[in-house]
SERO-4910 file (N, C-alpha, C, O; in steps of 0.05 Angstrom, whole numbers):
BEGIN
 pado doro    nc1    nc2    nc3   cac1   cac2   cac3    cc1    cc2    cc3    oc1    oc2    oc3
  Met    A     -6   -284    279     17   -260    291     14   -253    316     -9   -255    324
  Asn    A     30   -245    330     33   -225    345     41   -196    346     63   -185    346
  Phe    A     10   -183    346     15   -156    335     15   -130    362     -3   -117    373
  Ala    A     43   -130    363     57   -111    385     51    -80    382     62    -63    396
  Leu    A     32    -73    362     31    -44    358      3    -35    375    -16    -49    379
  Asn    A      5    -12    381    -19      1    387    -40      3    369    -61     -9    372
  Arg    A    -35     22    345    -45     29    326    -28     24    301     -4     29    305
  Leu    A    -35     16    277    -22     14    250    -36     33    229    -56     24    218
  Val    A    -29     54    225    -41     67    201    -26     67    170     -6     80    166
  Leu    A    -37     52    153    -28     38    127    -38     63    108    -59     74    110
  Val    A    -18     68     91    -25     93     71    -18     78     44      0     62     40
  Arg    A    -34     86     31    -31     77      4    -17    106    -11    -25    128     -2
  His    A      5    107    -34     17    124    -42     -3    141    -54    -26    134    -53
  Gly    A      6    166    -65    -11    184    -79     -3    178   -109     18    168   -117
  Gln    A    -24    188   -123    -31    182   -154     -1    187   -171     15    205   -169
  Thr    A     -3    167   -185     23    174   -208      9    176   -235    -14    168   -236
  Glu    A     22    187   -258     10    182   -279      6    153   -295     -2    151   -318
  Trp    A     12    135   -280     19    107   -291    -10     99   -278    -24     84   -291
  Asn    A    -19    109   -252    -45     97   -242    -69    108   -262    -89     96   -270
  Val    A    -61    133   -267    -88    143   -294    -87    130   -322   -106    126   -336
  Thr    A    -64    124   -327    -58    110   -358    -64     79   -355    -66     66   -376
  Gly    A    -67     66   -330    -72     43   -331    -48     18   -334    -50     -4   -345
  Arg    A    -27     29   -323     -4     11   -330      3      2   -304     -3     14   -283
  Leu    A     17    -24   -308     22    -36   -276     54    -27   -270     74    -27   -284
  Gln    A     49    -22   -246     77     -6   -236     97    -26   -224    122    -22   -225
  Gly    A     88    -45   -214    109    -63   -201    128    -49   -187    122    -29   -175
  Leu    A    155    -59   -186    181    -47   -180    186    -15   -194    200      3   -183
  Thr    A    177    -12   -212    179     11   -226    184     40   -212    167     45   -194
  Asp    A    200     56   -215    204     71   -193    194     99   -203    209    118   -204
  Ser    A    166    101   -209    148    118   -220    145    142   -194    142    135   -170
  Ala    A    144    169   -202    135    194   -186    105    201   -180     87    191   -195
  Leu    A    100    214   -163     78    221   -159     71    244   -177     87    263   -178
  Asp    A     47    245   -191     44    267   -209     33    295   -195     40    298   -172
  Glu    A     18    314   -204      8    333   -192     -9    329   -168     -8    339   -146
  Thr    A    -26    307   -180    -52    309   -159    -46    290   -141    -60    287   -121
  Gly    A    -18    270   -147    -13    255   -122      2    275   -104      1    273    -80
  Arg    A     16    294   -115     27    309    -84      6    327    -75      9    336    -53
  Ala    A    -16    334    -88    -32    350    -72    -47    335    -54    -56    343    -33
  Gln    A    -52    301    -68    -70    281    -48    -53    282    -18    -62    284      5
  Ser    A    -23    279    -28     -6    274      0     -5    296     26      0    292     50
  Arg    A    -12    326      8     -3    346     22    -43    347     43    -45    351     67
  Ala    A    -61    343     27    -80    339     38    -84    319     62    -98    324     83
  Leu    A    -69    296     57    -75    274     76    -47    287    104    -50    283    128
  Ala    A    -30    296     96    -19    311    115    -28    333    134    -22    335    158
  Asp    A    -43    347    119    -64    365    139    -78    351    151    -80    355    175
  Arg    A    -96    326    138   -108    309    152   -100    299    185   -113    302    205
  Leu    A    -70    286    181    -54    278    203    -43    300    219    -32    292    239
  Ala    A    -42    325    216    -33    344    231    -50    343    262    -73    351    268
  Gly    A    -31    331    279    -39    335    310    -42    308    316    -41    303    340
  Glu    A    -46    286    297    -43    261    309    -21    245    318      1    246    307
  Pro    A    -27    230    339      4    227    347     11    204    337     -7    186    335
  Ala    A     36    200    328     53    177    309     75    180    322     84    202    327
  Asp    A     86    154    331    113    151    337    136    139    315    161    139    320
  Ala    A    125    131    292    147    125    270    136    129    239    112    125    236
  Leu    A    147    135    224    138    132    200    156    113    181    180    117    179
  Trp    A    142     91    168    156     72    153    146     75    130    125     87    128
  Thr    A    160     65    108    156     76     83    173     52     66    195     43     73
  Ser    A    157     43     41    175     28     20    197     42      9    202     66     13
  Pro    A    212     25     -6    240     45    -25    225     58    -43    234     81    -44
  Leu    A    209     54    -57    201     59    -88    194     95    -85    186    106    -65
  Leu    A    198    104   -106    196    134   -106    168    146   -100    166    168    -89
  Arg    A    152    135   -106    121    144   -102    121    140    -72    112    158    -59
  Ala    A    127    120    -61    122    122    -27    131    135    -22    119    154    -12
  Val    A    162    138    -27    179    156    -11    169    185    -15    171    202      3
  Glu    A    160    190    -34    151    221    -42    131    221    -15    136    232      7
  Thr    A    109    209    -22     92    207      3     90    214     25     75    230     36
  Ala    A    112    197     35    121    200     63    138    217     67    145    218     91
  Glu    A    147    233     53    164    256     58    144    279     54    151    301     62
  Ala    A    125    275     45     99    301     44     93    294     76     88    315     89
  Leu    A     92    271     91     79    265    116     93    281    141     85    292    161
  Ala    A    122    275    124    146    273    155    145    297    168    143    298    192
  Glu    A    146    324    150    139    346    169    122    352    188    127    364    209
  Thr    A     99    343    179     76    348    196     80    329    220     85    336    243
  Leu    A     77    301    210     84    282    240    114    290    254    120    279    276
  Arg    A    130    308    241    155    306    255    176    284    258    192    280    276
  Leu    A    172    274    242    184    249    239    202    241    212    196    249    189
  Thr    A    223    226    217    240    222    193    230    196    176    230    176    191
  Pro    A    225    191    156    217    162    146    237    145    146    260    149    141
  Ile    A    226    124    154    250     95    160    239     79    132    215     72    128
  Val    A    260     74    117    253     53     97    262     22    103    282     12    115
  His    A    233      6     88    240    -22     93    232    -34     69    209    -30     60
  His    A    250    -51     57    247    -66     29    225    -81     30    218    -88      8
  Gly    A    211    -88     52    196   -105     57    168    -99     45    153   -116     37
  Leu    A    163    -71     44    138    -54     41    135    -44     13    122    -25      5
  Arg    A    152    -62     -2    148    -47    -31    131    -62    -46    124    -83    -35
  Glu    A    118    -58    -77     97    -66    -85    104    -93    -99    128   -101   -101
  Arg    A     86   -105   -107     92   -135   -115    105   -131   -141     98   -113   -156
  Asp    A    129   -151   -149    143   -153   -166    128   -159   -201    118   -181   -203
  Val    A    128   -151   -212    104   -161   -230    122   -168   -257    110   -171   -278
  Gly    A    150   -170   -256    169   -186   -272    165   -154   -300    164   -130   -298
  Val    A    162   -176   -325    171   -166   -353    140   -153   -353    136   -143   -375
  Trp    A    121   -152   -340     94   -139   -337     99   -109   -334     85    -91   -344
  Gly    A    115   -106   -321    118    -76   -307    119    -58   -331    128    -65   -353
  Gly    A    108    -33   -324    106    -10   -351     88    -15   -368     84      4   -383
  Met    A     70    -43   -375     56    -51   -387     25    -42   -383     16    -44   -360
  Pro    A      7    -32   -405    -24    -31   -394    -27    -51   -394    -13    -68   -405
  Tyr    A    -55    -58   -378    -68    -80   -373    -79    -93   -400    -77   -117   -402
  Ser    A    -87    -81   -417    -91    -83   -446    -67   -104   -464    -69   -125   -477
  Glu    A    -47    -88   -457    -23   -101   -471    -20   -129   -460    -19   -149   -475
  Val    A    -19   -131   -429    -14   -149   -413    -35   -179   -425    -28   -202   -429
  Ala    A    -58   -170   -429    -77   -192   -433    -72   -199   -460    -73   -223   -464
  Lys    A    -64   -181   -487    -52   -187   -511    -32   -201   -515    -31   -218   -533
  Arg    A    -13   -197   -497     10   -211   -495     18   -238   -487     30   -256   -498
  Phe    A      4   -235   -461      4   -263   -444    -32   -272   -438    -43   -275   -416
  Pro    A    -43   -275   -461    -67   -287   -459    -77   -307   -439    -97   -304   -426
  Ser    A    -60   -327   -439    -59   -349   -422    -53   -346   -396    -68   -356   -379
  Glu    A    -31   -332   -389    -27   -327   -361    -49   -304   -353    -56   -303   -329
  Trp    A    -56   -289   -366    -76   -270   -358    -99   -280   -348   -110   -274   -327
  Glu    A   -108   -299   -367   -138   -310   -356   -136   -329   -330   -155   -331   -314
  Arg    A   -115   -342   -328   -107   -359   -297   -108   -333   -278   -119   -336   -256
  Val    A    -98   -311   -283    -95   -292   -263   -124   -285   -256   -131   -284   -232
  Leu    A   -141   -279   -275   -171   -266   -270   -184   -293   -263   -207   -292   -254
  Ser    A   -170   -318   -267   -197   -338   -248   -184   -341   -219   -190   -359   -204
  Gly    A   -169   -325   -214   -156   -336   -181   -135   -343   -182   -122   -337   -161
  Glu    A   -121   -354   -200    -97   -370   -194    -75   -352   -183    -71   -330   -194
  Asp    A    -60   -360   -162    -38   -342   -151     -9   -347   -162      7   -360   -149
  Leu    A     -4   -338   -186     20   -337   -203     36   -316   -198     31   -294   -189
  Pro    A     66   -329   -207     85   -306   -208     80   -283   -230     95   -284   -249
  Val    A     66   -268   -229     58   -260   -261     86   -243   -269    103   -232   -254
  Gly    A     86   -245   -295    108   -234   -312    129   -249   -300    150   -237   -307
  Gly    A    135   -268   -287    159   -277   -275    173   -266   -250    197   -268   -243
  Gly    A    151   -255   -237    154   -240   -215    146   -251   -191    160   -270   -186
  Glu    A    130   -246   -175    127   -252   -148     94   -257   -144     79   -240   -152
  Thr    A     87   -275   -135     61   -281   -125     44   -267   -103     55   -253    -85
  Lys    A     23   -269   -104     11   -248    -79     23   -266    -50     32   -252    -32
  Ala    A     22   -291    -44     28   -304    -32     57   -290    -15     60   -282      8
  Ala    A     74   -292    -34    105   -282    -30    106   -254    -18    119   -251      3
  Val    A     93   -230    -30     85   -205    -21     71   -205      5     80   -189     22
  Gln    A     49   -221     11     43   -223     41     57   -232     59     52   -227     82
  Ala    A     75   -248     51     93   -259     75    121   -236     80    133   -231    101
  Arg    A    124   -228     62    144   -205     69    131   -180     78    143   -163     91
  Met    A    105   -177     71    100   -147     84     86   -151    112     82   -131    126
  Ile    A     77   -177    121     72   -188    145     96   -188    161     96   -180    184
  Glu    A    123   -200    147    150   -201    164    157   -168    176    164   -161    199
  Ala    A    152   -151    153    159   -120    157    138   -110    176    143    -87    185
  Val    A    116   -121    185    103   -103    201    107   -112    232    100    -99    252
  Glu    A    120   -141    232    131   -155    259    150   -144    269    155   -143    293
  Val    A    167   -131    243    195   -118    247    192    -94    260    209    -86    276
  Ile    A    171    -81    254    159    -51    262    151    -51    288    161    -37    305
  Gly    A    131    -68    290    123    -76    321    152    -79    336    160    -61    350
  Ala    A    162    -96    333    186    -96    353    208    -71    356    224    -66    374
  Ala    A    202    -61    340    207    -35    342    201    -17    361    217    -11    379
  His    A    179     -8    359    160      7    368    133     -9    385    109     -6    378
  Pro    A    142    -27    409    122    -39    420    102    -18    429    109      4    438
  Gly    A     75    -26    426     52     -4    434     54     23    426     44     42    439
  Gly    A     69     27    400     68     46    393     51     54    367     44     36    351
  Thr    A     46     80    363     31     84    334     47     89    311     64    108    311
  Val    A     44     69    284     58     74    265     45     78    241     26     64    233
  Val    A     58    103    226     49    103    203     64     90    177     88     94    177
  Val    A     56     80    160     71     61    140     57     65    119     32     63    119
  Val    A     75     73     92     72     83     72     78     56     45     99     54     33
  Ser    A     57     41     41     57     26     22     50     23     -9     62     39    -24
  His    A     36      9    -20     23     -2    -43     -4    -18    -44    -11    -37    -30
  Gly    A    -19     -5    -64    -48    -18    -68    -44    -48    -66    -54    -57    -46
  Leu    A    -32    -67    -83    -32    -97    -79    -17   -102    -60    -23   -126    -54
  Ala    A      0    -95    -47     18   -107    -25     -2    -99      3     -9   -114     21
  Leu    A     -7    -73      0    -33    -70     27    -50    -84     31    -55    -91     54
  Lys    A    -64    -93      4    -92   -114      9    -83   -146     20    -95   -160     37
  Thr    A    -56   -152      5    -48   -180     18    -46   -174     52    -53   -190     69
  Leu    A    -35   -150     54    -24   -145     87    -53   -146     99    -56   -161    118
  Val    A    -73   -132     91   -100   -135    106   -110   -162    108   -121   -171    128
  Cys    A   -106   -172     88   -118   -209     88   -105   -219    109   -116   -235    124
  Gly    A    -76   -210    111    -66   -234    129    -70   -222    158    -75   -239    175
  Leu    A    -69   -193    168    -75   -191    190   -106   -195    202   -110   -195    226
  Leu    A   -128   -198    184   -146   -208    181   -152   -242    190   -170   -252    204
  Gly    A   -130   -252    179   -129   -286    177   -149   -295    155   -159   -317    157
  Leu    A   -156   -276    131   -170   -280    112   -150   -293     79   -129   -284     70
  Asp    A   -165   -314     71   -155   -326     51   -148   -300     28   -161   -280     25
  Leu    A   -128   -307     16   -121   -285     -7   -144   -280    -27   -145   -258    -36
  Ala    A   -160   -294    -33   -181   -288    -47   -194   -266    -43   -200   -251    -61
  His    A   -200   -261    -16   -203   -233    -11   -201   -208    -18   -215   -189    -21
  Ser    A   -170   -216    -21   -157   -186    -34   -165   -171    -54   -165   -146    -55
  Glu    A   -173   -194    -77   -197   -179   -102   -221   -167    -86   -224   -143    -89
  Arg    A   -236   -178    -73   -257   -170    -62   -257   -132    -44   -276   -117    -39
  Ile    A   -234   -132    -40   -230   -105    -22   -230    -84    -51   -234    -60    -50
  Gly    A   -227    -92    -66   -229    -71    -89   -203    -51    -91   -181    -57    -81
  Thr    A   -208    -30   -105   -177    -15   -107   -174      3    -86   -192     19    -85
  Leu    A   -156      4    -67   -153     21    -44   -152     47    -54   -144     44    -77
  Pro    A   -156     75    -49   -152     95    -62   -127    114    -61   -126    120    -37
  Asn    A   -111    124    -70    -92    133    -74    -87    158    -41   -102    177    -36
  Thr    A    -68    152    -26    -71    162     -4    -91    155     21    -91    162     44
  Gly    A   -106    140      9   -131    124     32   -112    114     54    -88    108     52
  Leu    A   -130    113     76   -119    105    103   -137     70    116   -160     62    118
  Thr    A   -117     63    119   -128     35    131   -116     30    154    -92     25    156
  Val    A   -137     33    179   -121     31    207   -132      5    219   -154     -4    216
  Phe    A   -113     -3    230   -118    -27    253   -112    -11    285    -99      9    292
  Gly    A   -129    -27    298   -126    -22    331   -113    -49    340   -110    -68    325
  Asn    A   -108    -47    363    -98    -69    378   -121    -82    403   -127    -69    423
  Arg    A   -132   -108    397   -153   -119    417   -137   -141    418   -134   -158    401
  Arg    A   -125   -138    446   -121   -157    464    -97   -176    445    -97   -201    441
  Gly    A    -76   -155    435    -61   -173    425    -68   -186    391    -53   -200    377
  Arg    A    -95   -176    384    -93   -188    355    -98   -154    340   -107   -136    354
  Pro    A    -94   -151    317    -98   -136    295   -131   -123    295   -144   -144    297
  Gln    A   -145   -107    295   -176    -98    294   -172    -82    267   -154    -67    262
  Leu    A   -193    -87    251   -192    -61    230   -212    -42    244   -230    -50    258
  Glu    A   -206    -15    238   -222      7    242   -229     18    217   -253     22    213
  Arg    A   -212     23    197   -216     43    177   -205     24    153   -185      9    156
  Leu    A   -223     26    123   -204      7    101   -212     31     78   -235     36     72
  Gly    A   -189     43     66   -187     54     47   -202     82     59   -224     88     50
  Asp    A   -194     93     73   -211    118     83   -197    145     68   -175    152     76
  Ala    A   -210    160     46   -205    179     37   -216    203     36   -217    217     16
  Thr    A   -226    209     61   -247    232     64   -236    258     64   -248    279     65
  His    A   -203    252     62   -196    280     61   -183    292     33   -168    311     31
  Leu    A   -193    276     15   -193    284    -11   -219    299    -19   -240    289    -13
  Ala    A   -218    319    -29   -240    332    -41   -246    326    -68   -229    315    -82
  Ala    A   -268    332    -78   -281    328   -104   -264    339   -132   -249    358   -132
  Gly    A   -267    329   -145   -250    328   -171   -226    331   -173   -214    310   -178
  Ala    A   -210    351   -169   -178    343   -176   -169    318   -151   -157    297   -155
  Leu    A   -177    325   -135   -164    308   -115   -177    278   -111   -167    261    -96
  Thr    A   -205    274   -129   -214    244   -127   -191    226   -147   -181    233   -168
  Pro    A   -186    194   -129   -168    183   -136   -173    167   -158   -196    162   -164
  Ala    A   -154    159   -172   -152    154   -201   -159    120   -189   -157    114   -165
  Arg    A   -166    100   -212   -159     77   -204   -132     62   -215   -126     40   -207
***
C-alpha cells in the first residue's frame, strides 16, 4: 500500500466491563468502565504537547469515549470512520469465551487451530483487515504527510499491523493482547510504514490502571 502519512498513532480503546469479565464485544456498544476512563485520561496526559493533525475513531461507544478523552488535549474533533470498528462476531457477541466453547465446540476448535472463519456468522479476520487498510488509505489521502491518531479495537488493530507490515494474518495471534489505551506507532520510511512501537502502555500506573485482558 502507499503509506501517505508521516506518522500513524494507533490506540486501542480503554477498558470496559466486558474486557474484565471475558465477554466477546464485537459490534456491541459497551461503554468504558471507571478504569477505562482513567486510562484514557492518562493517555491524554501523555499525548499533551504531541503534534497531531487529526483524530479518527471507530463509531463504537468505547472507542468514541476514548477519543473524546483525547480530543481536548489534542485540540481536535474526532472523525468517525465505520471501517475502524471491531470485528463482527455475530451471535457470539456478548458471550463469555467459555460459553462460546461450550455452545459452538466445532467452530471454536477450528478458530483455535488458526482457521479464519466468519465467527458467529460475522466477519473473517481477512475481511476486517481489508476494511482497516482501506480506512487508513482514506485517512492518508485526507492528511498526506500528517500525523494522525486513530482509536480502534484490539483484534482490528492487530490485523492492521499485520497488513501494514506485510505479514500473514497468522501473526496476529503472536502479537498477543494489545493493552487498553496502548499505543502502536508507525513512522514513514520512504513511503512504507515502519513500526516504531507496539502496544506501548507505559502511561498506565501499576494497580488500578493495569490493563485487563
